[in-house]
C-alpha positions as CSV (number, residue, x, y, z in Angstrom):
1,M,-0.2,0.2,0.2
2,Q,3.0,2.4,0.1
3,P,2.1,3.6,-3.5
4,I,-1.2,4.6,-2.6
5,F,0.0,6.5,0.4
6,E,2.5,8.4,-1.7
7,R,-0.1,9.3,-4.2
8,I,-2.4,10.5,-0.9
9,E,0.9,12.3,0.6
10,A,1.4,14.1,-2.7
11,H,-1.9,15.1,-2.7
12,V,-1.9,16.7,0.6
13,L,1.3,18.6,0.3
14,V,0.3,20.6,-3.0
15,A,-2.7,22.1,-0.7
16,E,-2.7,25.9,-0.3
17,R,-3.7,25.4,3.3
18,L,-3.1,22.6,5.6
19,H,-4.3,21.6,9.0
20,G,-1.5,20.2,11.6
21,D,-1.6,18.8,15.0
22,D,-0.1,15.8,17.0
23,T,-0.7,13.4,19.6
24,T,1.0,10.9,21.9
25,V,1.7,7.2,21.1
26,P,3.0,4.6,23.2
27,V,6.0,2.8,22.0
28,L,7.6,-0.3,23.2
29,A,11.3,0.2,24.5
30,K,13.4,-2.1,26.9
31,G,11.4,-2.8,29.7
32,K,9.0,-0.2,29.2
33,T,7.2,2.0,26.9
34,D,8.5,5.6,25.6
35,T,6.0,8.2,24.5
36,G,6.2,8.7,20.8
37,R,4.2,11.4,18.5
38,C,2.0,10.9,15.6
39,W,1.7,13.9,13.7
40,V,-1.2,14.5,10.9
41,Y,-1.6,17.0,8.1
42,V,-5.0,17.5,6.5
43,R,-6.1,18.9,3.4
44,D,-9.6,19.9,3.6
45,D,-10.8,22.6,1.0
46,R,-14.6,22.3,1.6
47,P,-14.9,25.0,4.1
48,F,-14.1,27.6,1.3
49,G,-15.9,25.5,-1.4
50,G,-12.9,23.6,-2.8
51,Q,-13.4,20.6,-5.2
52,A,-10.2,19.0,-4.2
53,P,-10.8,15.5,-2.1
54,P,-10.1,15.9,1.3
55,A,-7.2,13.7,2.6
56,A,-4.8,13.4,5.6
57,V,-1.3,12.0,5.9
58,F,0.2,10.8,9.3
59,Y,3.8,10.5,10.5
60,Y,5.0,8.9,13.5
61,S,8.4,10.1,15.3
62,R,10.3,9.1,18.6
63,N,9.9,12.6,20.0
64,R,8.6,16.0,19.5
65,R,10.9,18.2,18.4
66,G,10.5,20.8,16.0
67,E,12.9,18.9,13.5
68,H,9.9,16.8,12.5
69,P,7.4,19.3,11.2
70,Q,10.2,21.0,9.5
71,R,11.1,17.8,7.7
72,H,7.6,16.9,7.0
73,L,6.6,20.3,5.6
74,A,10.4,21.0,4.0
75,R,8.9,21.3,0.5
76,W,5.9,22.9,1.2
77,S,4.5,26.7,1.4
78,G,1.3,27.9,2.5
79,I,-1.1,28.6,5.2
80,L,-0.8,26.0,8.4
81,Q,-3.9,26.0,10.9
82,A,-2.3,24.5,14.0
83,D,-1.6,25.4,17.7
84,A,1.0,27.6,19.0
85,Y,3.7,24.7,19.5
86,G,7.1,26.1,19.5
87,G,8.6,23.6,17.5
88,Y,6.5,25.3,14.4
89,D,8.2,28.6,14.5
90,A,11.0,27.8,12.1
91,L,8.7,27.2,9.6
92,Y,7.4,30.8,9.9
93,A,10.5,32.2,9.7
94,A,11.1,35.1,6.9
95,G,12.8,34.1,3.9
96,R,12.4,30.2,4.4
97,S,12.8,28.3,1.1
98,P,10.8,27.1,-0.9
99,G,8.6,29.7,0.5
100,P,6.9,31.4,3.3
101,I,4.5,29.5,5.7
102,R,1.6,31.5,7.1
103,Q,0.9,30.7,11.0
104,A,-3.3,30.6,11.6
105,L,-4.1,29.7,15.2
106,C,-7.2,28.0,16.2
107,W,-10.0,29.8,17.9
108,S,-11.4,26.4,19.5
109,H,-7.9,26.1,21.5
110,G,-7.9,29.7,22.6
111,R,-11.6,29.6,23.6
112,R,-11.1,26.2,25.4
113,K,-8.7,27.8,28.0
114,L,-11.3,30.1,29.1
115,F,-14.3,27.8,28.5
116,E,-12.7,25.4,31.5
117,L,-12.7,28.7,33.7
118,A,-16.3,29.2,32.8
119,D,-17.6,25.8,32.6
120,I,-21.0,25.9,34.8
121,A,-21.9,22.4,34.0
122,E,-18.5,21.1,35.4
123,A,-18.6,23.3,38.3
124,A,-21.7,22.0,39.1
125,R,-20.5,18.4,39.0
126,R,-17.6,19.2,41.3
127,R,-19.6,20.7,43.8
128,A,-22.0,17.7,43.7
129,R,-18.8,15.6,44.6
130,G,-18.1,18.0,47.4
131,K,-15.3,19.9,45.8
132,T,-14.4,23.5,45.0
133,A,-15.6,24.9,41.9
134,V,-15.3,28.3,40.5
135,I,-16.9,30.1,37.8
136,S,-15.1,33.2,36.4
137,P,-17.5,35.8,35.2
138,M,-14.9,37.4,33.0
139,A,-14.2,34.0,31.1
140,L,-17.9,33.4,30.8
141,E,-18.2,36.9,28.9
142,A,-15.0,36.1,26.7
143,V,-16.6,32.6,25.7
144,Q,-19.7,34.6,24.9
145,R,-18.2,37.0,22.6
146,M,-16.3,34.9,21.0
147,D,-19.3,32.5,20.3
148,A,-21.0,35.3,18.1
149,L,-17.6,34.8,15.9
150,F,-18.6,31.2,15.6
151,D,-21.9,31.9,14.7
152,I,-21.2,34.2,11.7
153,E,-18.8,31.1,10.4
154,R,-21.3,28.4,10.7
155,G,-23.6,30.7,8.2
156,I,-20.6,30.9,5.7
157,N,-19.2,27.4,5.7
158,G,-19.0,26.0,2.1
159,H,-19.1,29.3,0.6
160,T,-16.5,30.1,-1.7
161,A,-13.2,32.0,-0.4
162,A,-14.3,35.2,-1.8
163,E,-17.8,35.2,-0.3
164,R,-16.5,34.4,3.1
165,L,-14.1,37.2,3.0
166,A,-16.9,39.5,2.4
167,I,-19.1,38.5,5.2
168,R,-16.2,38.3,7.4
169,Q,-15.4,41.8,6.6
170,E,-18.9,43.0,7.1
171,L,-20.0,41.3,10.4
172,S,-16.8,39.7,11.9
173,A,-14.5,42.2,11.6
174,P,-16.4,44.8,13.9
175,C,-17.1,41.7,16.3
176,L,-13.4,41.1,16.5
177,A,-12.5,44.7,17.2
178,E,-14.9,45.1,20.2
179,L,-13.7,41.8,21.3
180,E,-9.9,42.9,21.5
181,G,-10.6,46.1,22.9
182,W,-12.6,44.4,25.6
183,M,-10.0,41.7,26.4
184,R,-7.2,44.3,26.8
185,E,-9.4,46.4,28.9
186,Q,-10.1,43.5,31.3
187,R,-6.6,42.0,30.9
188,A,-5.0,45.4,32.4
189,K,-7.3,44.6,35.4
190,L,-5.6,41.3,36.6
191,S,-2.5,40.1,37.9
192,R,-0.6,38.2,35.9
193,H,-0.8,34.9,37.9
194,D,-4.5,34.9,37.3
195,P,-5.9,32.1,35.1
196,V,-8.0,34.3,33.0
197,A,-5.1,36.5,32.5
198,K,-2.7,33.6,31.1
199,A,-5.6,32.5,29.1
200,L,-6.0,35.8,27.4
201,D,-2.3,36.5,27.1
202,Y,-2.1,33.2,24.9
203,M,-4.3,34.9,22.5
204,L,-3.1,38.5,22.9
205,T,0.2,38.2,22.1
206,R,-0.4,36.0,19.0
207,W,-3.3,38.2,17.6
208,N,-2.3,38.8,14.5
209,A,-2.2,34.8,13.7
210,F,-5.7,34.5,15.6
211,T,-7.1,37.3,13.2
212,G,-5.7,36.3,10.0
213,F,-9.1,34.7,8.6
214,L,-10.2,38.3,8.3
215,D,-8.1,38.9,5.2
216,D,-8.1,35.4,3.7
217,G,-11.2,33.5,3.0
218,R,-9.3,30.0,3.2
219,I,-8.5,30.2,6.7
220,C,-10.6,28.6,9.1
221,L,-11.8,29.7,12.4
222,T,-10.5,26.8,14.0
223,N,-8.1,23.5,13.6
224,N,-10.9,21.0,14.6
225,A,-10.2,19.4,11.2
226,A,-6.7,18.0,12.4
227,E,-8.5,17.3,16.0
228,R,-10.8,15.0,14.2
229,A,-8.3,13.3,12.2
230,L,-6.8,12.5,15.6
231,R,-9.7,11.5,17.3
232,G,-9.9,7.7,16.2
233,L,-6.1,7.2,16.9
234,A,-6.7,8.9,20.5
235,L,-9.5,6.4,21.1
236,G,-7.7,3.6,19.4
237,R,-5.3,3.7,22.0
238,R,-7.8,2.3,24.6
239,S,-7.7,-0.9,22.4
240,W,-4.1,-1.4,22.0
241,L,-1.0,-1.2,24.3
242,F,1.6,0.4,22.4
243,A,3.3,0.2,18.8
244,G,5.9,-2.6,19.0
245,S,8.9,-0.2,17.6
246,D,9.8,2.8,15.6
247,R,9.0,1.0,12.4
248,G,5.8,-0.5,13.6
249,G,4.9,3.4,14.5
250,A,5.7,4.2,11.1
251,R,3.5,1.5,9.4
252,A,0.4,2.5,11.8
253,A,1.0,6.2,10.7
254,M,0.7,4.8,7.3
255,M,-2.2,2.9,7.6
256,Y,-3.9,5.8,9.7
257,S,-3.3,8.0,6.4
258,L,-5.3,5.2,4.3
259,I,-8.2,4.8,6.6
260,M,-8.9,8.5,7.8
261,T,-8.7,9.4,3.7
262,A,-11.0,7.1,3.2
263,R,-13.4,7.9,6.1
264,M,-13.0,11.6,4.9
265,N,-14.4,10.9,1.1
266,D,-17.0,8.6,2.8
267,V,-15.8,5.4,1.9
268,D,-15.8,2.5,4.2
269,P,-12.2,1.9,4.6
270,Q,-12.6,-1.9,5.3
271,A,-14.3,-2.5,2.1
272,W,-11.7,-0.1,0.4
273,L,-8.7,-1.8,1.8
274,A,-10.0,-5.2,1.1
275,D,-10.8,-4.3,-2.5
276,V,-7.5,-2.5,-3.3
277,L,-5.2,-5.2,-1.3
278,A,-6.8,-7.8,-4.0
279,R,-6.4,-5.8,-6.8
280,I,-3.3,-3.9,-6.7
281,A,-0.7,-6.4,-7.5
282,D,-2.4,-6.8,-11.0
283,H,-3.3,-3.2,-11.4
284,P,-1.4,-1.0,-14.1
285,A,0.9,1.2,-12.4
286,H,-0.4,4.3,-14.6
287,K,-4.1,3.8,-13.5
288,L,-3.1,3.7,-9.7
289,D,-5.1,7.0,-9.1
290,E,-8.0,4.8,-9.9
291,L,-7.6,3.1,-6.6
292,L,-7.6,6.4,-4.5
293,P,-10.6,6.8,-2.2
294,W,-12.0,9.4,-4.0
295,C,-11.8,7.6,-7.2
296,W,-12.4,4.0,-6.2
297,Q,-15.5,2.3,-6.9
298,P,-16.8,-0.8,-5.2
299,R,-16.8,-4.2,-7.4
300,S,-20.6,-4.1,-7.8
301,R,-20.6,-0.5,-9.4
302,R,-17.6,-1.5,-11.5
303,E,-19.4,-4.8,-12.9
304,A,-22.7,-2.5,-13.3
305,A,-20.6,0.0,-15.3
């Protein structure tokens, strides 16, 4: 299946915009397990009306050093939607070859830090268990103000980049300007050790990367596409103990790339893999694209055709 993986990888790495994220993977070591990483890069142009099929490519590494995303994206340039992990910083350097990568941060990630301080339901559960629970009115108001931006985004999902940009300039820009002014005013009232201050600082110190969606209709408000791609792997950790080796981790990453890409294209991964494995040895190399999830046809449909 390596040739299929390589075609999916090539398809992902010509995208104008990617979602990136990573998660832990237990890997067998001498007498114990170490913590490896699995990285994912997702191409999904559907939010801005793109016609290219969605796809995801996974990579494995033994650690979380910045050299890994730098290697994965060494020949790519465009918009990277990710969290504020410092290992990506070298990708945003001016004068980078083959071209600049633009940083776009995730509002869900920034909002989550405030939501945890304003989670009324969780506070009620903690009180029911006899534990201390404090709800921050300031964090609650911040979340409510941010929700207005999310409401606008839900209305323009799937529109063209130009349409999204026009609506954002009309509706989101005033809302965002008001939000920034409010956040900076409230931050000035807080100690730097206050949890709400830390949550506000996370966004305010990176404000340009959070607000890039105002001048580019391709940028999404969140990095949820990458988080969804990793969800299957995170849930799977409950069903298997560890990767048996680094080589096993790399093979697992390849299989996750195939399975997730099939799912993103509404293809049953099991049926697709069974059919492709049965056909690929005799399939002409120049027609390999026919086996990609977004081109593949089940046997019944092929026979009918």
